[in-house]
C-alpha positions as CSV (number, residue, x, y, z in Angstrom):
1,M,0.0,0.3,0.0
2,D,1.4,3.5,-1.3
3,I,0.8,6.0,1.0
4,G,1.8,9.5,0.0
5,T,3.6,10.7,-3.0
6,H,7.8,12.2,-2.9
7,C,7.5,15.4,-4.3
8,A,9.3,15.6,-8.0
9,L,12.3,18.1,-7.5
10,D,15.3,15.9,-6.9
11,T,16.9,18.3,-4.4
12,C,13.4,17.8,-2.8
13,K,12.3,14.6,-2.5
14,C,10.0,15.1,0.7
15,L,7.0,13.1,1.1
16,T,3.8,15.0,0.9
17,F,0.3,13.9,1.2
18,L,-1.3,16.6,-0.9
19,P,0.7,16.8,-3.9
20,I,0.1,19.4,-5.8
21,A,0.6,19.1,-10.1
22,C,2.5,21.6,-11.7
23,P,-0.2,23.6,-14.1
24,H,2.8,23.7,-16.9
25,C,4.7,20.4,-17.0
26,M,1.9,18.0,-14.6
27,R,4.7,16.9,-12.2
28,R,3.4,16.6,-9.1
29,F,5.1,18.5,-6.2
30,C,4.9,19.5,-2.7
31,E,3.7,23.1,-1.9
32,T,7.0,24.8,-1.6
33,C,8.5,23.3,-5.0
34,V,5.2,23.6,-7.3
35,P,5.9,27.3,-8.4
36,P,7.6,27.6,-11.4
37,E,10.7,29.2,-10.7
38,T,11.3,26.8,-7.7
39,H,11.4,23.3,-10.0
40,A,13.0,25.2,-13.0
41,C,10.0,23.9,-15.5
42,A,10.5,23.8,-18.7
43,A,7.3,24.0,-20.1
44,A,6.4,27.2,-18.6
45,T,6.9,30.6,-20.8
46,P,9.0,33.1,-19.4
47,A,6.7,35.6,-19.2
48,E,4.5,33.3,-17.2
49,S,7.1,32.6,-14.9
50,S,8.3,36.4,-14.3
51,S,5.2,37.8,-14.0
52,S,4.4,40.8,-11.8
53,K,2.1,38.7,-9.3
54,P,3.4,37.1,-6.7
55,Q,3.3,33.4,-6.1
56,G,0.2,32.6,-4.7
57,A,-1.7,35.8,-5.3
58,D,-4.9,33.6,-6.6
59,R,-4.9,31.7,-3.2
60,V,-6.0,32.9,0.3
61,R,-3.3,34.3,2.5
62,C,-3.6,31.8,5.9
63,A,-5.4,33.3,9.0
64,V,-2.3,32.8,11.0
65,P,-1.2,36.5,11.7
66,K,2.2,36.1,11.4
67,C,2.1,33.3,8.6
68,T,2.7,34.5,4.8
69,A,1.8,30.9,3.1
70,Y,-1.1,30.8,1.6
71,S,-3.7,28.3,2.2
72,L,-5.2,25.9,-0.8
73,E,-8.2,27.9,-1.3
74,L,-8.5,29.6,-4.8
75,V,-9.5,33.7,-4.0
76,P,-13.1,33.7,-5.9
77,A,-12.6,35.5,-9.7
78,A,-14.7,38.1,-10.3
79,P,-17.7,37.9,-12.1
80,G,-16.9,37.2,-15.5
81,V,-13.2,36.7,-15.5
82,Q,-11.2,33.7,-16.8
83,R,-8.4,32.4,-14.8
84,A,-5.1,32.3,-16.7
85,Q,-4.8,28.8,-14.7
86,P,-7.2,26.4,-14.2
87,G,-7.5,26.3,-10.3
88,V,-8.1,23.1,-8.1
89,A,-11.4,21.0,-8.4
90,H,-11.9,20.2,-5.0
91,K,-12.8,22.1,-2.0
92,A,-9.6,23.2,0.0
93,P,-9.1,21.7,3.6
94,R,-10.2,24.2,6.2
95,C,-10.0,24.0,10.2
96,E,-13.0,21.5,10.9
97,R,-14.0,23.5,14.2
98,C,-13.7,27.6,12.6
99,R,-13.9,26.7,9.1
100,G,-10.9,29.3,8.4
101,A,-8.6,28.9,5.8
102,F,-4.9,28.0,6.6
103,C,-1.7,26.8,5.3
104,M,-1.2,23.2,5.5
105,R,1.3,24.1,8.4
106,H,-1.6,25.8,10.0
107,R,-4.7,24.1,8.9
108,S,-5.2,21.5,12.3
109,F,-7.1,22.9,15.1
110,A,-4.0,22.5,17.6
111,A,-1.5,24.2,15.1
112,H,-3.2,27.7,14.9
113,N,-4.4,27.8,18.6
114,C,-8.1,27.0,17.9
115,T,-10.8,28.4,20.4
116,A,-13.8,27.3,18.3
117,A,-16.1,24.6,20.1
118,A,-15.7,21.4,18.7
119,P,-18.5,20.2,16.2
120,R,-20.5,18.0,18.1
121,T,-20.9,14.2,17.3
122,E,-23.8,12.7,15.5
123,G,-24.3,10.7,18.9
124,Q,-24.3,14.0,21.1
125,L,-27.1,15.6,18.5
126,R,-29.1,11.9,18.2
127,A,-29.0,12.1,22.4
128,D,-29.9,16.3,22.2
129,A,-32.7,15.4,20.1
130,A,-34.0,12.5,22.0
131,E,-34.0,14.9,25.6
132,A,-35.9,17.3,23.1
133,R,-38.7,14.8,22.4
134,R,-39.1,13.6,26.0
135,Q,-39.0,17.2,27.6
136,K,-41.9,18.0,24.8
137,A,-43.6,15.0,25.9
138,R,-43.6,15.9,29.3
139,E,-45.0,19.4,28.7
140,A,-47.6,17.2,26.6
141,L,-48.2,15.1,29.9
142,M,-48.5,18.3,32.3
143,R,-50.8,19.8,29.7
144,N,-53.3,17.0,29.4
145,F,-52.8,15.6,32.9
146,P,-52.6,18.4,35.5
147,G,-51.8,15.9,38.1
148,F,-49.2,14.6,36.9
149,K,-45.8,14.3,38.7
150,S,-42.7,14.2,36.3
151,K,-39.5,11.9,37.3
């Protein structure tokens, strides 16, 4: 069973669990090696690799205040504007508690010191619904049978 992919850059070769394909050469890299300038992409034209737009400018910046990395979430394009390069087709990972967009280093709730409450589990939601039904039944019994005493 293969888990993860090694970065295609010969000097990196780190194991990555979310490899990103270069839109020019289609090789799979880790987050730091995917910019065409970093892996000396032969398929990228000089105009594309030396654009005035900084790398990651079409992605949302990490929500951690002093972090300069970008999340995998794309900034929404203006209506009627076509992106020069197609973005990812999947939903970018977000913190499961606060739903914030973070870079790969800070996306877990422990890494960015998330203070949001943990989402309720399905079992907790079912228990809450059962308690609400019991309370509603008690109220109906007390309304229809005034002498009824609840336990």
